[in-house]
C-alpha positions in Angstrom: -19.7 -7.5 62.4 -18.0 -4.8 60.5 -16.4 -7.4 58.4 -19.5 -9.4 57.7 -21.3 -6.2 56.4 -18.5 -5.2 54.3 -18.5 -8.7 52.7 -22.0 -8.4 52.1 -22.2 -5.3 50.7 -19.3 -6.3 48.3 -21.3 -9.4 47.2 -24.3 -7.3 46.5 -22.3 -4.7 44.7 -20.6 -7.4 42.6 -24.2 -8.8 41.6 -25.5 -5.4 40.9 -22.6 -4.6 38.6 -22.5 -8.0 37.0 -26.4 -7.6 36.3 -25.8 -4.0 34.8 -22.9 -5.6 32.6 -25.4 -8.3 31.4 -28.0 -6.0 30.8 -25.7 -3.5 28.7 -24.9 -6.6 26.7 -28.3 -7.6 26.0 -29.2 -4.1 25.2 -26.4 -4.0 22.5 -27.5 -7.5 21.0 -31.1 -6.2 20.9 -30.1 -3.0 19.1 -28.0 -4.9 16.7 -30.6 -7.5 16.0 -33.3 -4.8 15.7 -31.3 -3.0 13.0 -30.6 -6.1 11.0 -34.1 -7.2 11.1 -35.4 -3.5 10.2 -32.8 -3.4 7.1 -33.5 -6.9 6.0 -37.3 -6.9 6.4 -37.9 -4.6 3.5 -34.8 -5.2 1.6 -35.1 -9.0 1.0 -38.5 -8.5 -0.7 -38.1 -8.8 -4.5 -34.4 -9.5 -4.3 -33.2 -11.6 -7.1 -30.5 -12.5 -9.1 -31.5 -10.1 -11.9 -31.1 -7.2 -9.5 -27.9 -8.3 -8.1 -26.2 -8.7 -11.4 -28.1 -6.4 -13.5 -27.0 -2.8 -14.8 -28.6 0.4 -12.7 -31.0 2.4 -14.9 -30.7 6.3 -14.6 -34.4 7.0 -15.0 -36.3 3.8 -15.9 -37.5 1.3 -13.4 -36.1 -2.2 -12.8 -32.4 -1.5 -12.6 -30.1 -3.6 -10.9 -26.7 -3.1 -8.9 -24.2 -5.3 -10.6 -21.5 -2.9 -11.2 -21.8 -0.9 -7.9 -21.5 -4.3 -6.0 -18.6 -5.2 -7.9 -16.7 -1.9 -7.5 -17.4 -2.4 -3.6 -15.3 -5.6 -3.6 -12.8 -4.4 -5.9 -12.1 -1.0 -4.1 -12.1 -2.9 -0.6 -9.6 -5.4 -1.6 -7.4 -3.2 -3.5 -7.4 -0.6 -0.5 -6.4 -3.5 1.9 -3.6 -4.6 -0.6 -2.3 -1.2 -0.3 -2.6 -0.3 3.2 -1.9 -3.7 5.0 1.9 -3.8 4.1 2.6 -0.4 5.4 0.2 -0.4 8.4 1.4 -3.7 9.5 5.0 -3.0 9.2 4.5 0.4 11.0 2.7 -1.5 13.7 5.2 -4.3 14.0 8.0 -1.7 14.4 6.3 0.4 16.9 5.7 -2.7 19.0 8.8 -4.4 18.8 11.6 -2.4 17.2 11.2 1.1 18.1 13.1 2.5 21.0 11.5 5.1 23.3 12.3 8.7 22.2 10.8 11.5 20.5 10.8 9.9 16.9 8.5 7.2 18.3 6.4 9.6 20.2 6.0 11.7 17.0 5.0 8.6 14.9 2.3 7.6 17.4 1.2 11.2 17.5 1.0 11.2 13.8 -1.1 8.0 13.7 -3.6 9.3 16.3 -3.8 12.7 14.4 -4.3 10.8 11.1 -7.0 8.5 12.6 -9.0 11.9 13.7 -9.2 13.3 10.4 -13.0 13.4 9.0 -13.7 10.9 5.8 -14.9 13.9 3.9 -11.6 15.8 4.5 -9.5 12.9 3.4 -11.8 12.9 0.3 -10.9 16.1 -0.7 -7.3 15.5 0.0 -7.7 12.4 -2.5 -9.6 14.3 -5.0 -6.7 17.0 -4.9 -3.6 14.7 -4.6 -4.9 11.3 -6.7 -7.4 12.5 -8.7 -6.2 15.8 -10.0 -2.5 16.1 -9.4 -1.7 12.4 -10.2 -4.0 12.5 -13.0 -6.0 9.3 -12.1 -9.3 11.0 -12.2 -12.5 9.8 -10.8 -11.6 6.0 -10.6 -11.2 2.9 -8.5 -7.5 3.4 -8.1 -8.2 7.0 -6.5 -10.6 5.9 -4.3 -8.6 2.8 -3.3 -5.6 4.8 -2.5 -7.8 7.4 -0.4 -9.4 4.5 1.5 -6.1 3.0 2.2 -4.9 6.1 3.8 -8.0 6.5 5.7 -7.5 2.8 7.0 -3.7 3.2 7.8 -4.2 4.3 11.6 -6.5 1.7 12.3 -4.3 -1.2 11.0 -1.4 0.5 12.7 -3.1 0.6 16.1 -4.5 -2.8 15.9 -1.2 -4.5 14.7 0.8 -2.7 17.7 -1.8 -3.3 20.2 -2.2 -6.9 19.4 1.5 -7.7 19.8 1.7 -5.8 23.0 -0.9 -7.7 24.4 0.8 -10.8 24.1 2.6 -12.3 27.2 6.1 -11.4 27.3 7.1 -15.0 27.9 6.1 -15.8 24.2 9.0 -13.6 23.0 11.4 -14.4 25.8 11.1 -18.3 25.4 11.3 -18.2 21.5 14.5 -15.9 21.8 16.0 -18.0 24.6 15.7 -21.3 22.4 17.9 -19.5 19.9 15.3 -18.0 17.4 16.1 -14.7 15.7 13.9 -11.8 16.2 12.4 -12.5 12.5 11.8 -16.0 13.5 10.2 -15.1 16.9 7.8 -12.6 14.9 6.7 -15.1 12.0 6.5 -18.4 13.9 5.4 -17.2 17.4 4.0 -13.7 17.6 1.9 -13.3 14.7 0.1 -16.6 14.7 -0.5 -15.8 18.4 -2.1 -12.3 17.6 -3.9 -13.6 14.4 -7.5 -13.3 15.7 -6.9 -9.7 16.9 -5.1 -8.8 13.6 -8.1 -10.4 11.5 -10.5 -8.5 13.6 -8.9 -5.2 12.9 -8.8 -6.2 9.2 -12.1 -7.0 8.9 -13.1 -3.8 10.5 -11.2 -1.9 8.0 -12.6 -3.9 5.2 -16.2 -3.1 6.4 -15.1 0.4 6.8 -13.9 0.6 3.2 -17.3 -1.4 1.9 -19.6 1.2 3.6 -17.6 4.2 3.0 -19.3 7.0 1.0 -18.0 10.6 1.3 -14.4 9.9 0.4 -15.5 8.0 -2.3 -17.7 10.5 -3.8 -14.6 12.8 -4.3 -12.2 10.2 -5.5 -13.9 7.2 -7.0 -16.8 9.1 -8.5 -20.5 8.2 -8.6 -20.7 6.5 -11.9 -19.7 3.2 -12.9 -18.5 1.2 -15.9 -21.2 -0.3 -18.2 -19.2 -3.8 -17.8 -20.2 -5.8 -14.9 -16.4 -7.2 -14.3 -14.3 -4.4 -15.1 -10.9 -4.8 -13.7 -9.7 -1.5 -15.2 -8.5 0.4 -12.0 -8.9 3.7 -13.9 -12.6 2.7 -14.6 -15.1 4.7 -12.5 -15.6 3.5 -9.1 -18.8 4.1 -7.9 -19.6 1.6 -5.0 -22.8 0.2 -3.7 -22.8 2.8 -0.6 -22.3 5.6 -3.1 -24.9 4.3 -5.4 -27.2 4.0 -2.2 -26.4 7.7 -1.4 -27.3 8.7 -5.0 -30.6 6.8 -5.1 -31.7 8.5 -1.9 -30.4 11.9 -2.6 -31.8 12.2 -6.2 -35.0 9.7 -6.3 -35.5 10.0 -9.9 -36.3 6.4 -10.9 -40.1 5.4 -9.9 -38.8 2.5 -8.0 -36.0 4.3 -6.1 -37.6 3.3 -2.7 -37.3 -0.3 -3.6 -34.0 0.0 -5.2 -32.6 1.5 -2.0 -34.3 -0.8 0.3 -32.6 -3.9 -1.6 -29.3 -2.1 -1.8 -29.2 -1.5 2.0 -29.8 -5.2 2.3 -27.2 -6.2 0.1 -24.6 -3.8 1.7 -25.2 -5.3 5.1 -25.0 -8.8 3.9 -21.8 -8.0 2.4 -20.5 -6.5 5.5 -21.8 -9.3 7.6 -20.3 -11.7 4.9 -16.7 -10.1 5.4 -16.6 -10.5 8.9 -17.8 -13.9 9.1 -15.6 -15.4 6.2 -12.4 -13.4 7.8 -13.1 -14.2 11.4 -14.8 -17.6 11.4 -11.8 -19.7 9.8 -9.1 -17.7 11.5 -10.6 -18.4 15.1 -11.2 -22.0 14.3 -7.5 -22.4 13.2 -6.3 -20.4 16.1 -8.1 -22.5 18.4 -6.5 -25.7 16.8 -3.1 -24.1 16.8 -3.3 -23.1 20.5 -4.7 -26.8 21.3 -1.6 -28.2 19.6 0.6 -25.8 21.4 -0.8 -26.6 24.8 -0.2 -30.1 23.9 
């Protein structure tokens, strides 16, 4: 009787916990869906190509978001170009090459400490070092350097953890077949860990696209008068910064409509970054895994 009661209690507990987990997942999806609907409901009204590609108007109605939107992509891509080689290299070193010891522990502690720095503090650091000491001013390059440092801990942690989560048999089998450590890394471990790596990169890209405080102090709030200005020393006000400025100083008559549309475009940009990065990679990984299994 005791064993039967314990079995029934265990099954009931399992069903209750499974139901709670499903409920948590549904609540999360509901909150996400409500947030997307609330932003897009008002933001998609009146959205046009003229608004997306047009110049902002400082005091008159009818302005667009062309240069801030371009700066958003430019700063995001440039910050990833600067941070990915260093972050992934450090993560690979900590996961595969670093020996247990004081130096390794200090590296991990430094990474964790850097991850806990508030973005506004990183913005002040970037202003002092990049904008003033290095003479870059309020520019796209200055903002990209500050964002690269901000995203370094995330990329390091994601790279290290994604490689550590792989089965040890992947590495052992490759080395046993005569492959070098480098060949094992490039041909076996990185392709197997690619979905997790791209997920971290997408998270870093979304964070860079939506960052505000750090860019106010480094990239500035103004933009170039040209739509596609590839000069890295040009003013680097992004769409998130422009949205913050519109809400903080509602000077233009149609500031509310501009803010709603800007928020909708920014949300669509972040969603597009995740879909364009994660979708093809997961599809490729499934085919890669299927060929490996056969």
